[in-house]
N, C-alpha and C positions, 0 to 999 in steps of 0.2 A: 328862625328863618332870617331875621335881620342881619346877623353876622355873615350869612352866606351870600349877601348881595355884594358882588365884587366891584361894582361900579361906584359905590359910595352914595352919599346923600347930600352932597353939596349943591350950591346954586348952579354950577356947570352941568351937573347931571340932571337937575330939574329942567333946565333949558333944553337939554338934549332930548329928554323924554317928551317934552312939549313939541319940539320940532318933529320928532318921530311920529307922534300921534297925528299931528296936523297933516303931515306928508302922506301918511298911509291910511288915512280915514276911509277913503272910498275903496281902496284895494282890500282892506281887511274887514270893513264893517258894513258895506253897502247891502249885504244880505243878513245882517243881524238886526232883526226887528222883533219886538215882543208885543203881544196883544194888549189892548187896553184892559186895565184891571188886574193884570198878572203881576206877580211878585218875582223879583230877580235879585240874587245876591252876587255881587262882584267881590271876589276875594283877592287880596293883594292889590288894591286899587292904586297904591302909591300916591303920587301927587295929583291924581284925578285926570291924568292925560287922556285915558280911554273913557273914563266915566262920563265926561261931558258929551262925547260923541254918542255913547249908548243912550243916555238920557234924552238927547235931542232927537234921536232917530226913533225912539219909542216913548213919546210924551205921555201916553196914557198908562204906561207901566210904572210900577213903584220899585225903585232900585235902592237896595241897601249896599253901600260900598264900604268895605272893611279893609283895614291895613294894620300891621303890627306897630308901625311907627307913629307916635303922636304928632311929630312934626309933619310927616307926610299927610296925615289926616287933616291937619290944619291947613296945609297948602291946597289939598283937594277941596276942602270946604270953601276956601276963598275963590278957587277957580269955578266951582259950581255956582256960587253966589254971583260972581262977576258975569257968568253966562245967563243969569236970570232963570235958572232951572229950579223948579219947585217939586220935582218928582224924585229927588234924591235925598236919602238920609245917610249919614256917615257915622262910623263907629270904629273904635280901636279894638282889634281882636287878633288872636293867633289862629291862623288857618287850621292848625291841627287840634285846636282846643276851643272851637266855637260853641257857645252855650245854647244854640237854638235847637228846639226839638226836631225829631225826625219829620221829614215831609213839610218843613216850614215854608218852602219856596216852590214856585212853579218852575223856575229856571235858575241855573248857575252859570257864571261867566268867569273865566280866568285867562289872563293874557300876559305873557312874558313873566310868569311866576314859577311855573313848574320847573323851568330850566335851572332855578336857583336852589331847588330843594334836594336834600340827600335821598328822600323817599317820595317821589312824585306819586307813586301808586297809593300811598297812604293818604295823600291830599285828595286824590280823586275819589277814594273810598268815602272820605268825609263829605265831599260834594254830592256823591250818590245818596248818602244818608239824608242830606239836607233837602233834596228835591223830592217832591211827591211822586208816587207811581205815575208814569206817563210824562213826567217832567223831563227837562233836557239839561245837558251840560254843553257848553261851548268852550273849547280850549284853543288858544293860538300861541304858537311858538315859532321861533326862527331856527335856522340850522347853519352854523358857521362853515360847515363843510360844503355848502352849496355855492360858495362864491366863485364866479367866473369873471375874469377881468381882462381887458385889453387896453393898453399893452399889458401882458402878463409879466410878473416879476416874482422870483422866488422869495425875495425879502418880504413882500407883502404877505405871503402865506406864512412865513416864519413869525411875523408880528401877530397875525391872527392866531396861529397855533399857540403862541405864548398866552394870549387871552383865554383860549380854550383850556389850556392846562391850569391856569390860575383858577378858573371856575371849577375845574374838576377837583383841585385840591381843597376848594371851599365846600365841596360836597354837591356841586351842581353839574349840569351837562349842557354845554353850548351847542351840542349836536342833537338835542332832544327832538327837534321837529320831525325827523324821520320815524320816531318811535311813538308818536301820538296815538295812532290807530291801535297798535297792540296794547298800549297803556290803558286806553279807555275800555277795550274789551276785557282786559285782565281785571279791571275794577268792577266789572259786572254790568257795564252799559251795553245795550243792544242797538241795532240799527246804526252802527258806527259808520260815519262817513268822513273822509279826509279830502280836503281840497287844497292843493298847492297854490300859493299866490306868489307869482314871480314879479319882483321889481327889476325892471331893466332900465337903467339910467344911461342916457346918451344925449347927444346934442339936440335931438328933436324933443327931448323932455327936460328942459332946463330946470324945472321945478323939482324933479327927482334928483338931478345931479347935485343941486344945492341942498335940498331938504333931506335927501337920504344919503347919497354917497359921502358928501362932505360933512353935513351937520349931524347926521345920525351915526352911520357906520364908522367912518374914519374917526370921528370925535370919540366914539366909544373905545376903539382900539387905542387911540392916542392917550386916553385917560388912564390906561393901565400901565403906562411906561414905568413909573417908579416901582410899583410892586413886582413887575416882570423882571426888571433889572436887579432888584433886591433879592429875588428868588434865584437869580442866576439862570433864567430860562433863555436868555438871548443877550447877545452883546449889544452895547448901546448903539454902535454904528450900524448894526444890522436892523435894529428896531427903527431907528430914525430913517434909514433907507426904505424900510417897509412903509412907513407913513408917507414918505415922498412918492413911493410907487402908487399908493392908493390915491393920493392927490393927483398924480399924473393921469389917472383914469377919468378925471373930471374935465380934462381939456377937450377941445372940439373933436379930436379924432379918437377919444377914449370911450370905453363902455364899462359898465359895472352891473352885474346881475347877482341877485340874492333871492332865495326862496323861503317864504314863510309857509307854515302849514296850519290850516284851520280844521279842527276836528269837532264833530258833534256826535252826541250819543243820547240815548233815551233810557231812563230808568224804567225798566219793564219787569216788575216783580211777578212771580208765578201767579199770584192771586189777582193780578190786575187784568 
């Protein structure tokens, strides 16, 4: 799973993930709350950007955050400790080979992970096994095909398409948001519900313009310049024009919209 992460693991990406989590906390997580005493596994926790929000919003729940990268786990631990959270344990582990028995957790949480996996259905099957009958899974993903921008510019879409293709070649799917509902149902979850969460950044929401359009989305696309050019996916001048076009949407008369999808499902075994 580590090799499929096209954005890399450097300090720039760590800052981007932190900016993203901070900016989107209310939009994505205001209705993610777990009961006191419940156990939650977060898989692919990365640097803990989402973990601290989950733990803070459900202080009575016990959260196990797992990631395949030792360095990411170390960063997540530092972030959790800096936040003064005591309801989080961290561990290194491969999502597809987690050692925990069936039904070990009440709930499972996965955010911005399935998009990087060649077989997201297999990952969801693991999560279904790990939660008890009646337990839930929550999955959150974006969809790069949902971008709406003003002023619109074809070069921006070309730069985004280069990132989408790089992720596809790495075995992932940057358009996975639209597929979350069918994926959960195919994995055997019932009562599947999908909620689109739209970010609309424009002059009346300067925190979104800065935190999302500039520091999250544009920074992500800009970060794949070298591999996109090396792969021959786009000409340098078109890519650079695309970044300028994305930055243009952050001006007072610009707008930028992007849709995330949040899906939940229940493990409802026949005997339950």
